[in-house]
C-alpha positions in Angstrom: -61.0 -44.2 -35.6 -58.8 -45.0 -32.6 -56.0 -42.7 -31.7 -53.0 -44.2 -30.1 -50.9 -42.2 -27.8 -47.5 -42.6 -29.1 -44.5 -41.4 -27.2 -42.2 -39.7 -29.7 -38.7 -40.4 -28.4 -37.1 -38.2 -31.0 -38.9 -35.0 -29.8 -37.8 -35.9 -26.2 -34.2 -36.3 -27.3 -34.2 -33.0 -29.3 -35.4 -31.1 -26.3 -32.7 -32.6 -24.1 -30.1 -32.0 -26.7 -31.1 -28.3 -26.9 -30.8 -28.0 -23.1 -27.5 -29.7 -23.0 -26.2 -27.6 -25.8 -27.3 -24.5 -23.8 -25.7 -25.7 -20.7 -22.5 -26.4 -22.5 -22.5 -22.9 -24.0 -22.9 -21.5 -20.5 -20.1 -23.6 -19.1 -17.9 -22.4 -22.1 -18.7 -18.8 -21.4 -17.8 -19.2 -17.7 -14.5 -20.9 -18.7 -13.6 -18.1 -21.0 -14.6 -15.1 -18.9 -13.6 -16.2 -15.3 -9.9 -15.7 -16.0 -10.6 -12.2 -17.5 -12.7 -11.2 -14.6 -9.9 -12.3 -12.1 -7.4 -10.4 -14.2 -9.6 -7.3 -14.0 -9.8 -7.6 -10.2 -6.0 -7.9 -10.0 -5.6 -4.8 -12.1 -8.1 -2.8 -10.1 -6.2 -3.8 -6.8 -2.9 -2.7 -8.4 -4.5 0.5 -9.6 -5.7 1.3 -6.0 -2.1 0.5 -4.6 -0.6 2.7 -7.3 -3.0 5.6 -6.6 -2.1 5.4 -2.9 1.6 5.5 -3.8 1.0 8.4 -6.2 -0.9 10.4 -3.4 2.0 9.8 -1.0 4.5 10.9 -3.6 2.5 14.0 -4.3 2.4 14.8 -0.6 6.1 14.3 -0.2 6.7 16.5 -3.3 4.6 19.3 -1.8 6.5 19.0 1.5 9.9 19.1 -0.3 8.7 22.1 -2.5 7.7 23.9 0.7 11.1 23.2 2.2 12.9 24.4 -0.9 10.9 27.6 -0.9 11.7 28.2 2.6 15.4 27.6 2.0 15.3 30.1 -0.9 13.4 32.9 0.7 13.3 32.5 4.5 16.6 33.4 6.4 15.0 32.5 9.8 14.5 29.0 8.4 18.0 28.6 7.3 19.3 29.8 10.7 17.0 27.3 12.5 18.3 24.6 10.3 22.0 25.5 10.9 21.3 25.6 14.7 19.5 22.3 14.9 21.3 20.1 12.4 24.9 21.5 12.3 25.0 22.5 16.0 25.9 26.1 15.1 25.3 29.0 17.3 25.8 32.7 17.5 29.1 34.1 18.8 29.1 34.0 22.6 26.1 31.7 22.7 26.1 28.7 24.9 24.3 25.7 23.4 22.6 23.0 25.5 21.9 19.6 24.1 19.8 17.0 25.9 19.8 13.3 25.0 16.4 12.0 24.1 14.7 9.6 26.5 16.0 6.1 26.1 16.7 3.0 28.0 16.8 3.6 31.8 18.9 0.8 33.6 17.1 -0.9 36.4 19.9 -2.7 38.2 23.7 -2.2 38.8 24.7 -4.8 36.1 22.8 -2.8 33.5 24.4 0.4 34.7 27.9 -1.0 34.5 27.2 -2.5 30.9 25.9 1.0 29.9 28.9 2.8 31.3 31.2 0.3 29.5 29.6 1.0 26.2 29.8 4.8 26.8 33.4 4.8 27.9 35.4 2.4 25.7 
């Protein structure tokens, strides 16, 4: 009996079809899950930003609470605030105020311009 080697085309096509179906399934999964993964990344970045803002707000809240406590219970703090912000002083006290460092004119034209703006 002579055996003939026959090439079964149907077996070959079935294997390629299975492979192509598997590839199509992978592509479909990627199409579905990539936008979800991007959305998760965006939400994580937003969460980090909000947590930083929250930490800053907590720090500011602590500072304001400290100032409120000082205003309620520390007369020295109130006196210092009145002296600094309201330009108040004790009777008979002379208050000296110094301007902060600023623009220093280099030539005479700049000096004249600065004098004109100070003395309208």
